[in-house]
PLY file of the C-alpha trace (Angstrom):
ply
format ascii 1.0
element vertex 575
property float x
property float y
property float z
element edge 574
property int vertex1
property int vertex2
end_header
29.64 23.16 -4.56
27.09 24.60 -2.43
26.29 27.73 -1.63
26.62 27.08 1.91
30.03 25.70 1.82
33.61 27.54 1.75
35.20 28.02 -1.96
38.67 26.31 -1.93
41.26 29.62 -1.19
42.99 30.15 -4.43
46.88 30.91 -4.39
47.26 33.50 -6.42
51.04 35.23 -7.18
51.72 39.00 -7.47
54.60 40.94 -9.59
53.70 43.90 -8.59
51.35 44.56 -5.33
53.39 41.95 -3.56
51.23 39.99 -0.88
48.37 42.73 -0.54
46.93 42.25 -3.35
43.43 41.57 -2.89
41.56 39.16 -5.17
37.82 39.08 -5.72
35.20 36.52 -6.93
32.84 37.64 -9.78
29.43 38.37 -8.72
26.50 36.96 -10.19
27.06 38.26 -13.47
29.66 37.57 -15.08
31.30 33.97 -15.95
34.03 32.12 -13.74
37.54 32.30 -13.66
39.69 30.33 -15.35
41.87 27.99 -12.76
44.48 30.19 -10.80
48.02 28.65 -10.13
48.30 26.66 -7.17
50.74 26.14 -4.87
50.04 22.17 -5.19
51.75 20.53 -7.46
47.77 18.43 -9.06
45.92 20.81 -10.86
42.18 20.66 -10.03
39.80 20.15 -13.12
36.34 21.11 -10.48
34.93 25.06 -11.07
32.78 25.50 -8.79
28.38 25.05 -8.88
27.88 27.93 -6.72
24.53 29.54 -7.41
24.28 32.07 -4.56
27.23 33.94 -3.48
26.01 35.46 -1.10
26.47 32.29 1.62
30.02 30.79 0.61
30.95 32.17 3.82
28.85 29.98 5.75
30.18 26.16 5.98
33.00 25.27 7.08
33.82 22.12 4.34
36.53 22.28 1.71
38.70 24.71 3.16
42.49 25.08 1.46
45.22 25.96 3.32
45.79 29.67 3.50
49.70 31.14 2.40
51.52 34.00 2.89
51.00 35.31 -0.95
47.48 35.28 -1.28
44.09 35.76 0.96
40.06 33.96 1.01
38.71 35.70 -2.31
35.88 38.25 -1.99
32.14 37.42 -4.15
32.55 40.64 -5.31
34.00 41.64 -8.78
36.80 43.30 -9.10
37.58 46.28 -11.92
37.34 43.82 -14.51
33.50 44.23 -14.04
31.79 46.61 -16.65
29.84 49.80 -14.99
26.68 50.27 -16.45
26.29 52.21 -19.63
24.56 55.55 -20.26
21.19 53.40 -21.17
21.25 51.02 -17.82
21.22 53.92 -15.23
18.26 54.20 -13.07
17.21 57.14 -11.68
16.51 57.06 -7.14
13.14 56.83 -6.78
13.63 57.46 -3.22
12.81 61.12 -1.74
16.24 61.30 -0.82
15.88 65.11 0.43
12.59 64.21 3.10
13.40 65.06 6.58
11.04 61.87 7.44
12.48 59.80 5.62
15.95 60.49 6.08
15.22 60.45 10.07
13.68 57.00 9.53
16.50 55.72 7.27
18.80 56.91 10.17
16.61 54.90 12.97
16.47 51.59 10.91
20.48 51.92 10.37
21.14 52.83 13.98
18.76 49.60 14.96
20.76 47.23 12.50
23.52 48.48 13.61
22.94 48.16 16.67
21.86 44.34 16.66
24.93 43.89 15.10
26.72 45.49 17.84
28.52 48.02 16.38
28.86 50.81 18.90
27.08 53.52 17.78
24.74 56.54 18.70
22.32 58.74 16.86
24.65 61.44 17.60
26.80 60.05 14.88
24.37 59.43 12.29
23.21 62.99 12.06
27.36 64.91 11.69
28.69 61.73 10.60
32.54 61.94 10.05
35.20 60.41 7.70
36.15 57.35 9.74
32.69 56.48 10.81
31.41 55.82 7.40
34.40 54.04 6.54
33.61 51.84 9.36
29.84 51.26 8.73
30.57 51.25 5.36
33.42 48.23 6.41
30.97 46.84 8.95
27.68 46.62 6.53
30.06 44.94 3.77
31.55 42.36 5.94
27.47 41.68 7.45
26.94 41.11 3.36
29.92 39.10 2.76
32.56 38.41 5.73
34.87 36.55 3.55
35.40 40.50 1.68
38.80 41.68 2.61
39.79 45.25 1.90
42.94 46.11 0.44
44.06 48.95 2.92
47.18 50.28 0.28
44.39 51.14 -1.37
42.51 54.84 -1.55
39.22 54.16 0.04
37.51 55.86 -2.52
38.35 53.39 -4.82
37.20 50.51 -3.04
33.83 51.96 -2.01
33.17 51.76 -5.75
34.04 48.92 -6.09
32.14 47.29 -3.48
28.88 49.04 -4.67
29.12 47.87 -8.21
30.27 44.70 -7.21
26.67 44.32 -4.81
25.36 45.65 -7.76
23.81 48.73 -5.95
21.69 50.25 -8.86
22.15 53.79 -8.29
25.94 53.63 -8.21
26.37 56.16 -10.90
24.34 58.89 -9.25
26.98 58.91 -6.36
30.77 61.00 -6.81
33.75 59.51 -4.88
34.15 63.28 -4.19
31.75 62.85 -1.31
33.66 60.90 0.74
35.68 63.60 1.84
32.80 65.28 3.87
30.03 62.67 3.98
28.15 65.10 6.10
27.72 67.30 3.67
24.02 68.81 2.58
24.28 67.87 -0.98
26.21 64.69 -0.45
24.71 62.75 2.92
21.07 62.02 1.30
22.52 60.10 -1.71
25.12 58.17 0.77
22.45 57.83 3.89
20.67 56.40 1.05
23.08 53.66 -0.20
23.98 52.71 3.75
20.10 51.93 4.38
19.72 49.57 1.15
23.33 48.18 2.63
20.64 47.68 6.05
18.32 46.60 4.11
20.48 43.76 2.41
22.08 42.28 5.38
18.49 41.98 6.83
17.09 39.94 3.73
20.74 37.85 4.10
20.28 37.44 7.41
16.60 36.38 7.37
17.58 34.24 3.88
19.98 32.39 5.99
18.06 32.12 8.96
15.22 31.02 6.61
16.11 26.89 6.59
14.85 26.91 3.19
16.55 24.19 0.60
18.38 27.08 -1.48
21.26 26.92 0.93
22.20 23.28 0.23
22.60 22.79 3.70
23.43 18.99 4.03
23.55 18.82 7.16
19.40 19.67 7.58
18.81 17.37 4.73
16.08 14.71 6.42
16.25 11.39 6.24
13.84 11.11 3.44
14.06 14.40 0.90
12.40 14.80 -2.56
12.93 18.08 -3.27
15.43 18.97 -6.10
17.58 21.67 -3.67
17.48 19.05 -1.63
19.68 15.83 -3.80
21.99 19.42 -4.65
22.68 20.05 -1.64
24.34 15.67 -1.46
25.68 16.03 -4.13
27.82 19.68 -3.71
28.56 18.21 0.00
30.31 15.38 -1.78
31.86 17.58 -3.71
33.24 19.84 -1.81
34.57 16.68 0.74
35.83 15.11 -3.31
37.72 18.48 -3.99
39.46 18.31 -0.26
40.45 14.82 -0.88
41.60 15.51 -4.71
43.31 18.98 -3.00
45.09 16.74 -0.75
46.74 14.91 -2.60
44.01 11.55 -3.57
42.17 10.71 -6.86
39.70 8.55 -5.21
37.21 9.50 -2.82
35.99 6.39 -1.79
34.78 7.32 1.88
32.75 10.30 -0.21
31.12 7.79 -2.61
30.23 5.26 0.88
28.83 7.70 3.14
27.00 8.60 -0.11
25.21 5.63 -1.20
24.49 5.18 2.34
22.95 7.97 2.80
20.58 7.42 -0.53
19.98 4.26 0.70
18.92 5.07 3.88
16.55 7.58 1.87
15.33 4.73 -0.15
14.68 2.01 2.71
11.18 3.55 3.68
10.46 3.41 -0.02
11.63 -0.23 -0.33
9.35 -1.06 2.37
6.64 0.31 1.20
6.97 -1.15 -2.39
7.29 -4.11 -0.71
4.30 -4.08 1.49
2.48 -2.94 -1.69
4.36 -6.22 -3.83
2.38 -8.26 -1.12
-1.13 -6.59 -0.85
-1.11 -7.61 -4.83
0.03 -10.56 -4.33
-2.92 -11.45 -1.84
-5.28 -9.25 -3.92
-4.30 -11.32 -6.51
-4.70 -14.52 -5.64
-8.19 -13.21 -4.30
-9.07 -12.78 -7.70
-7.97 -15.94 -8.74
-9.93 -17.39 -5.89
-12.84 -15.40 -6.71
-13.17 -15.87 -10.69
-12.40 -20.14 -9.37
-15.10 -20.14 -7.09
-19.07 -19.77 -8.56
-20.64 -16.22 -8.97
-21.67 -14.60 -6.28
-25.20 -14.15 -7.64
-25.53 -17.72 -7.81
-23.96 -19.03 -4.28
-26.87 -16.28 -3.10
-29.91 -17.72 -5.13
-29.16 -21.41 -4.44
-28.84 -20.31 -0.30
-32.14 -18.13 -1.11
-33.50 -21.72 -2.34
-32.08 -23.63 0.70
-33.49 -20.79 3.02
-37.15 -21.15 1.55
-36.87 -24.63 2.15
-35.67 -24.44 5.08
-38.29 -22.06 5.51
-41.31 -24.16 4.08
-40.24 -26.67 6.44
-39.94 -24.71 8.90
-43.80 -23.25 9.01
-44.46 -26.88 8.58
-42.90 -27.95 11.87
-44.84 -24.46 13.13
-48.17 -25.57 12.25
-47.98 -29.37 13.15
-46.76 -27.78 16.94
-49.52 -25.23 16.67
-52.06 -28.52 16.74
-50.45 -29.77 19.16
-50.65 -26.76 21.67
-54.39 -26.26 21.22
-55.11 -30.18 22.04
-53.37 -29.53 25.22
-55.31 -26.33 25.28
-58.61 -28.33 25.22
-57.09 -31.18 27.44
-56.62 -29.57 30.12
-59.76 -27.65 30.01
-61.48 -30.68 30.20
-59.04 -31.43 33.03
-59.96 -28.27 34.97
-63.40 -29.45 33.95
-63.74 -32.66 35.91
-61.73 -31.09 38.41
-64.55 -28.73 39.32
-67.27 -30.70 39.26
-65.29 -33.75 41.39
-64.63 -30.45 43.76
-68.43 -29.63 43.99
-69.05 -33.28 44.61
-66.77 -33.91 47.40
-67.93 -30.43 48.83
-72.35 -32.64 48.85
-70.68 -35.79 50.45
-69.02 -33.46 53.31
-72.48 -31.63 53.80
-73.77 -34.78 53.60
-72.17 -36.13 56.55
-72.30 -33.09 59.11
-75.80 -33.34 58.31
-75.75 -37.10 59.57
-72.81 -36.47 62.21
-75.61 -33.62 63.40
-78.54 -36.14 63.32
-76.62 -38.81 65.52
-76.18 -36.55 67.86
-79.93 -35.73 68.77
-80.82 -39.20 68.84
-82.11 -41.30 71.61
-80.56 -44.31 71.51
-80.40 -47.87 74.05
-76.89 -49.30 75.41
-77.17 -51.83 73.02
-77.60 -49.84 69.34
-74.66 -47.96 70.81
-72.95 -51.34 71.10
-73.62 -52.33 67.55
-73.35 -49.13 65.80
-69.77 -48.54 67.57
-69.81 -52.69 66.72
-70.39 -51.31 62.98
-68.45 -48.19 63.34
-65.38 -50.17 63.41
-66.38 -52.29 61.43
-66.76 -49.85 58.61
-64.03 -48.19 60.02
-61.79 -51.07 59.24
-62.78 -51.55 56.18
-62.32 -48.26 54.88
-58.94 -48.36 55.60
-58.83 -51.66 53.83
-60.36 -49.71 50.56
-58.29 -46.52 51.85
-55.20 -49.33 51.41
-56.24 -50.98 48.46
-57.19 -47.25 46.81
-53.74 -45.90 47.54
-52.51 -49.03 45.42
-54.22 -48.42 42.66
-53.20 -44.79 42.56
-49.13 -46.03 42.85
-50.33 -48.73 40.29
-52.55 -45.96 38.23
-49.08 -43.55 38.68
-46.91 -45.80 37.87
-49.32 -47.04 34.25
-49.20 -42.88 33.78
-45.90 -42.38 34.32
-45.25 -45.73 31.67
-47.80 -44.22 29.43
-45.84 -40.70 29.21
-43.21 -42.48 28.42
-44.17 -44.12 25.41
-46.04 -41.32 24.76
-42.95 -38.97 24.19
-41.18 -41.92 22.08
-44.13 -42.75 20.26
-44.02 -38.36 19.67
-39.85 -38.41 19.12
-40.19 -41.49 16.65
-43.54 -39.55 15.15
-41.12 -36.25 15.14
-37.74 -38.51 13.80
-40.61 -39.90 11.02
-41.78 -36.43 10.36
-37.99 -35.20 9.93
-37.26 -38.40 7.17
-40.44 -37.69 5.22
-39.38 -34.11 5.28
-35.68 -35.02 4.18
-36.87 -37.38 1.76
-39.41 -34.97 0.70
-42.57 -37.18 0.99
-44.52 -34.50 2.25
-48.13 -34.03 0.07
-48.65 -33.81 -2.67
-46.83 -37.19 -3.47
-45.83 -37.63 -6.99
-48.16 -39.26 -9.96
-50.10 -41.70 -8.98
-49.67 -41.75 -5.07
-50.81 -37.73 -5.12
-53.94 -38.84 -3.01
-51.99 -41.03 -0.07
-51.22 -38.42 3.04
-48.12 -39.95 4.72
-48.19 -38.00 7.54
-49.34 -38.62 10.72
-50.35 -37.07 14.18
-50.21 -38.41 17.40
-53.33 -37.55 20.14
-52.64 -38.91 23.59
-55.29 -37.43 25.09
-57.79 -38.64 23.33
-59.98 -41.42 25.16
-61.05 -44.08 22.13
-57.38 -45.88 21.72
-58.82 -45.61 17.89
-58.19 -41.96 18.16
-54.88 -42.23 19.72
-52.80 -41.86 15.84
-54.50 -39.29 13.51
-53.51 -40.54 9.34
-53.55 -43.27 7.28
-53.12 -46.32 8.32
-50.02 -47.90 9.28
-50.72 -51.28 8.44
-52.94 -50.85 5.31
-51.67 -47.82 3.20
-48.17 -46.38 5.09
-46.51 -49.79 5.23
-47.19 -50.36 1.26
-46.78 -46.70 -0.16
-42.91 -46.81 1.82
-42.75 -50.18 0.04
-43.54 -48.81 -3.33
-41.59 -45.55 -2.96
-38.33 -47.61 -1.63
-38.69 -49.74 -4.65
-39.18 -47.34 -7.20
-36.10 -45.78 -5.79
-33.73 -49.22 -5.54
-34.88 -49.38 -9.44
-34.32 -45.63 -10.26
-30.23 -46.30 -8.43
-30.08 -49.33 -10.47
-31.12 -47.59 -13.48
-28.14 -44.79 -12.10
-26.31 -47.89 -11.25
-25.98 -49.28 -14.93
-26.36 -46.01 -16.83
-22.37 -45.31 -14.67
-21.24 -48.09 -15.78
-22.12 -47.74 -19.43
-20.48 -44.86 -19.55
-17.42 -46.38 -17.33
-16.93 -49.30 -20.44
-17.60 -46.73 -22.91
-14.87 -44.10 -20.72
-12.93 -47.58 -20.87
-12.82 -48.05 -24.22
-12.19 -44.09 -25.11
-9.16 -44.38 -23.00
-7.79 -47.86 -24.96
-8.54 -45.94 -28.45
-6.81 -42.44 -27.14
-3.53 -45.22 -25.93
-3.71 -46.75 -29.40
-4.12 -43.47 -31.15
-0.96 -42.15 -28.81
1.36 -44.93 -29.79
0.60 -45.16 -33.46
1.66 -41.33 -33.23
4.27 -42.22 -31.23
5.23 -44.65 -34.11
4.55 -42.19 -36.86
7.00 -40.19 -34.94
9.69 -42.32 -35.08
9.39 -42.91 -38.62
9.17 -38.97 -39.10
12.27 -38.25 -37.00
14.19 -41.83 -38.98
13.05 -40.08 -42.32
14.57 -36.68 -41.19
17.46 -38.28 -40.33
17.77 -39.76 -43.73
17.25 -36.77 -45.85
19.90 -34.95 -43.70
22.16 -37.43 -44.63
20.93 -36.79 -48.45
21.35 -33.24 -47.93
24.73 -33.92 -46.57
25.71 -36.23 -48.74
24.37 -33.87 -51.64
25.89 -30.75 -50.10
29.30 -32.86 -50.41
29.19 -33.84 -54.59
27.71 -30.34 -54.67
30.97 -29.69 -52.90
32.93 -31.71 -55.15
31.43 -30.95 -58.44
32.14 -27.63 -57.53
35.69 -27.83 -56.59
36.08 -29.80 -59.83
34.11 -27.50 -62.26
36.36 -25.00 -60.90
39.64 -26.98 -61.47
37.97 -27.82 -65.17
37.45 -23.79 -65.29
40.61 -23.11 -64.81
42.95 -25.48 -67.22
40.31 -24.10 -69.93
41.23 -20.57 -69.21
45.29 -22.02 -69.16
44.26 -24.02 -72.18
42.99 -20.41 -73.65
46.06 -18.97 -72.48
47.96 -21.11 -74.23
46.06 -21.43 -77.38
46.05 -17.54 -78.03
49.90 -17.46 -77.43
50.26 -19.60 -79.57
48.05 -18.55 -82.23
50.07 -15.58 -82.20
53.26 -17.40 -82.52
51.06 -18.81 -85.89
50.64 -16.00 -87.01
53.71 -13.98 -87.18
55.79 -16.45 -88.15
52.55 -16.52 -91.19
53.54 -13.06 -91.45
56.66 -13.57 -91.80
56.63 -15.99 -94.50
54.39 -13.84 -96.24
56.74 -10.91 -96.38
59.67 -13.53 -97.58
0 1
1 2
2 3
3 4
4 5
5 6
6 7
7 8
8 9
9 10
10 11
11 12
12 13
13 14
14 15
15 16
16 17
17 18
18 19
19 20
20 21
21 22
22 23
23 24
24 25
25 26
26 27
27 28
28 29
29 30
30 31
31 32
32 33
33 34
34 35
35 36
36 37
37 38
38 39
39 40
40 41
41 42
42 43
43 44
44 45
45 46
46 47
47 48
48 49
49 50
50 51
51 52
52 53
53 54
54 55
55 56
56 57
57 58
58 59
59 60
60 61
61 62
62 63
63 64
64 65
65 66
66 67
67 68
68 69
69 70
70 71
71 72
72 73
73 74
74 75
75 76
76 77
77 78
78 79
79 80
80 81
81 82
82 83
83 84
84 85
85 86
86 87
87 88
88 89
89 90
90 91
91 92
92 93
93 94
94 95
95 96
96 97
97 98
98 99
99 100
100 101
101 102
102 103
103 104
104 105
105 106
106 107
107 108
108 109
109 110
110 111
111 112
112 113
113 114
114 115
115 116
116 117
117 118
118 119
119 120
120 121
121 122
122 123
123 124
124 125
125 126
126 127
127 128
128 129
129 130
130 131
131 132
132 133
133 134
134 135
135 136
136 137
137 138
138 139
139 140
140 141
141 142
142 143
143 144
144 145
145 146
146 147
147 148
148 149
149 150
150 151
151 152
152 153
153 154
154 155
155 156
156 157
157 158
158 159
159 160
160 161
161 162
162 163
163 164
164 165
165 166
166 167
167 168
168 169
169 170
170 171
171 172
172 173
173 174
174 175
175 176
176 177
177 178
178 179
179 180
180 181
181 182
182 183
183 184
184 185
185 186
186 187
187 188
188 189
189 190
190 191
191 192
192 193
193 194
194 195
195 196
196 197
197 198
198 199
199 200
200 201
201 202
202 203
203 204
204 205
205 206
206 207
207 208
208 209
209 210
210 211
211 212
212 213
213 214
214 215
215 216
216 217
217 218
218 219
219 220
220 221
221 222
222 223
223 224
224 225
225 226
226 227
227 228
228 229
229 230
230 231
231 232
232 233
233 234
234 235
235 236
236 237
237 238
238 239
239 240
240 241
241 242
242 243
243 244
244 245
245 246
246 247
247 248
248 249
249 250
250 251
251 252
252 253
253 254
254 255
255 256
256 257
257 258
258 259
259 260
260 261
261 262
262 263
263 264
264 265
265 266
266 267
267 268
268 269
269 270
270 271
271 272
272 273
273 274
274 275
275 276
276 277
277 278
278 279
279 280
280 281
281 282
282 283
283 284
284 285
285 286
286 287
287 288
288 289
289 290
290 291
291 292
292 293
293 294
294 295
295 296
296 297
297 298
298 299
299 300
300 301
301 302
302 303
303 304
304 305
305 306
306 307
307 308
308 309
309 310
310 311
311 312
312 313
313 314
314 315
315 316
316 317
317 318
318 319
319 320
320 321
321 322
322 323
323 324
324 325
325 326
326 327
327 328
328 329
329 330
330 331
331 332
332 333
333 334
334 335
335 336
336 337
337 338
338 339
339 340
340 341
341 342
342 343
343 344
344 345
345 346
346 347
347 348
348 349
349 350
350 351
351 352
352 353
353 354
354 355
355 356
356 357
357 358
358 359
359 360
360 361
361 362
362 363
363 364
364 365
365 366
366 367
367 368
368 369
369 370
370 371
371 372
372 373
373 374
374 375
375 376
376 377
377 378
378 379
379 380
380 381
381 382
382 383
383 384
384 385
385 386
386 387
387 388
388 389
389 390
390 391
391 392
392 393
393 394
394 395
395 396
396 397
397 398
398 399
399 400
400 401
401 402
402 403
403 404
404 405
405 406
406 407
407 408
408 409
409 410
410 411
411 412
412 413
413 414
414 415
415 416
416 417
417 418
418 419
419 420
420 421
421 422
422 423
423 424
424 425
425 426
426 427
427 428
428 429
429 430
430 431
431 432
432 433
433 434
434 435
435 436
436 437
437 438
438 439
439 440
440 441
441 442
442 443
443 444
444 445
445 446
446 447
447 448
448 449
449 450
450 451
451 452
452 453
453 454
454 455
455 456
456 457
457 458
458 459
459 460
460 461
461 462
462 463
463 464
464 465
465 466
466 467
467 468
468 469
469 470
470 471
471 472
472 473
473 474
474 475
475 476
476 477
477 478
478 479
479 480
480 481
481 482
482 483
483 484
484 485
485 486
486 487
487 488
488 489
489 490
490 491
491 492
492 493
493 494
494 495
495 496
496 497
497 498
498 499
499 500
500 501
501 502
502 503
503 504
504 505
505 506
506 507
507 508
508 509
509 510
510 511
511 512
512 513
513 514
514 515
515 516
516 517
517 518
518 519
519 520
520 521
521 522
522 523
523 524
524 525
525 526
526 527
527 528
528 529
529 530
530 531
531 532
532 533
533 534
534 535
535 536
536 537
537 538
538 539
539 540
540 541
541 542
542 543
543 544
544 545
545 546
546 547
547 548
548 549
549 550
550 551
551 552
552 553
553 554
554 555
555 556
556 557
557 558
558 559
559 560
560 561
561 562
562 563
563 564
564 565
565 566
566 567
567 568
568 569
569 570
570 571
571 572
572 573
573 574
């Protein structure tokens, strides 16, 4: 039973002292009492599992109704306890005659008694009476063991010594029961004061232990949902024993409700563990699947190397494209510089023409002309103006035509550049950038478009498309077709070989099946022969046994006949 649970009250019958006979349980040093007789007709085989005797009165579980013939037992040993031998007598190391120590002890005792709601003053402790000493002693022992009941019909001296021995007071042999007549005497009070102070310290220790919430208290109500401490397991076990014992005392042999409660309590404890276990199993399965996937795939270093080679190839192609665009950019910069130079030249010519026009205007203004000359000049001016307008109109039409042609040329140039870019990308993807494989290593298939060139022959730089590029590409295409045809022929050849091997394997499988059928038939024949041989052997064994029995019988008969013949022969000889 847990140390925090009350023991069932034991019913005892007394033949000498009646109803006031006090019962006391053994202290920690003695073994358990045999089971006393009970008023319950069912006898319990359960013994107390209590390992902490000071805490039996703190639980309300497992009580047995008390009868008039018995009282609740105490944890202290009774008269059967053996007093310490003289060799085990200890000398009190405290200087109990010291006034300062006595004053401190009285102060400690006073404060503790007042804290425990005992009405007392310091004057009582300075000159204690027999009644006050007895009440103080009863109060302190009751604090240590609330279940201890004193026998009011017995002598206080006997109760006093039994209680101290049960409490294992180490200096009990230094106390004389005669001192209890006058406890305040100078020769008796120091030792009795030291004993009271020791009881106070024990009571303080017990209270501190009860309030500490330690696992050894074995209080099932303080056990959390999840626990691992052995004392907590013992607390639940002791609660189960206690409840089951109560059910047993009530007349039932099967504490099913207590078993169910204990099972549910441990199931609740294991719930999070099972959840963690399932989660870890799921993680383990995921890790195994990841491991299988990693083992089934290529090594990371192989993938990294392949990616590295691909990136290097892409970098080389990118650098080639960047170089081409850099060259194109440089050519465009040169074209822009040339256009800027032409624009400056045209601007300079325009300024010169405007200066000449101003000069001519000034000359006309300073000249003295006749009316006929003025009319002639106006007519010429009008003709020239009309011609100028016609020329301007034609120039605007020519400019429009030039602009439309420039747009067309720009579009065609852009289309040509796109076609060249597509051609360059195809060369890059087909691996036809120079140098080409022999015998074409001297041919460069790359082409460049120079839209700023004034000469049409210089618009496209590179090998001649009609004479070099197209024949070279046709030759490369023919070689690739031949390689593909050779690979296709090789594939067809391998397929034929594979089909032939498949046919051979099927023939071998058919032969194996036929052979297995023959082997099965031979095994069946062997089994039939074995069964027949065993049958014949059994028949032969039976026949041999029969012959042996007949032979033994014949031998017995022959021996009997031989004995009879010998007896008759001897009888004839004697005659």
